[in-house]
N, C-alpha and C positions, 0 to 999 in steps of 0.2 A: 946248347948252353952248358951241358954237363962236361963236354970235352974242352971247352974254352974256345972252340972255333966258332966265331960269331961274325956276322956281317952287321956293321953299324950303318943305319940309314937315318938321315936327318928327317925330322918331322914325323917319325913313326912312333906310334904308341907302344910302350913295352907290353909284351904279351902276358906278363905276370903282374900287371898293375893291380893293386888291391882296391883302387877306387872305381874300377870298371864294374858294370853290372854283370854278375855271374849268375846264370839261371840255376846253378847247382846249389847256391847258398840258400839255406832255408832255416826257419825257426818254428817252434811249436807254440801257437797262441790260441786264445779263445776258451781255455779251460775255465769252468766256473769254480770260484773259490769263495769261501766265506771268511771274512776278516772282521775282527772286532777292534775298533779304534776309539780313541778319545776324540770327540769332535766338538768344536765350539759352535754354539747356536748363532745363527745370523737371522736378522729380522727382514723378511722379504718386503714388508711395507716400507721400511726405511730406505731400501734400495730404490723402490718405486718413487718415493717422495723426493729423493736426491735427483733422480732423472727428471722428474717434473719441474723441480726448482731450477735445474740447469737449463731446461728448455725455455722456461719463462724468462730467466735472466739473459739468455742469448737469442731472444726473439724466435724461438722455434728450432734453433740449430743446436745439435748435440755434438760437441767436439771433445776430443781427448785433451785433458788439462795439462798434460806433460809439456813443459816449455819446448818449443821447436818441433812438436809433433802436430797437434791439431787435427788428427784424423777424424773424419765425419763419415759414419757408417751409411747414412742416407745418401750422401753425395756419391758414394762408391757403389752401394748395393740397391739404391732406389727404395721402393716401399718395404722390401725385406729388411733393410737396415734402419728403417724409421723407428726412432725412440729406443734403439738398442745401443748398449755400451756396457762395459764392465764398471763396477763401482768398487773402489779401493779404499781400505781403511788407512788413513794417514798414520794413525797410532795403531800399531799391530795388536790384534786381538790376543796374540800369544802373551802379551804383557799384562792382560787383564787378570784380575783375581778369578779363582775357580767359579765363584758365583756370578761372574760377569760384571758389566758396568754399563752405565748410560752412554750412548753415543749420539752426538749432535751432527746435524747435516754438514756443518763446516769441517768436521773431522773426516768426511768422505770426499773422494775425488772421482770424477768421471775420467776413465782411461780406456784406451783401446786394448784389444787382446794382446797385441805385440808388446806394448809398453808394460802391461800388467805382468806378463811373463818375465820381462827383463827386470822389473822392479823386484820380483821374488826369486830370480835365478840364483841357484846355489843356496836356497833357504834363507836369503837375506830379505830385508825390507828397505830398499834404497829410497832416499828422498826424491821426489819428482823433479826438482830443480837440477839435480845432478845426473839425471838419467841419460839424456842426449847431450853429448859434448857440444859446446859452441863451436861454430866453424872457425 
């Protein structure tokens, strides 16, 4: 490659492709660190009540409420996924006053982990209805 004398072969992967797995690439992880952050309190019992309400409303089925998703943890994972889901605040807690605010069940949504990550990707809080584009 340095001399410019090359053989071009169709369907061959370039030898210097950055997207290939390189066993020499490494990083340093796992170091314990102590961080102090401002954290907003979440009420675990409210999450449990939202899941129970959704199960009752949907005759025992817990599905992601994002339109065009509908992921069901139990259908995919069996007993491991039974009664599991993420619970998302439709009104961001970051907008609440420092002392907090009352949250009602209808302000919460049952979402799957993928949708929850996409809702908040880039530090945003996207509306559920706009998350998955219509076909």
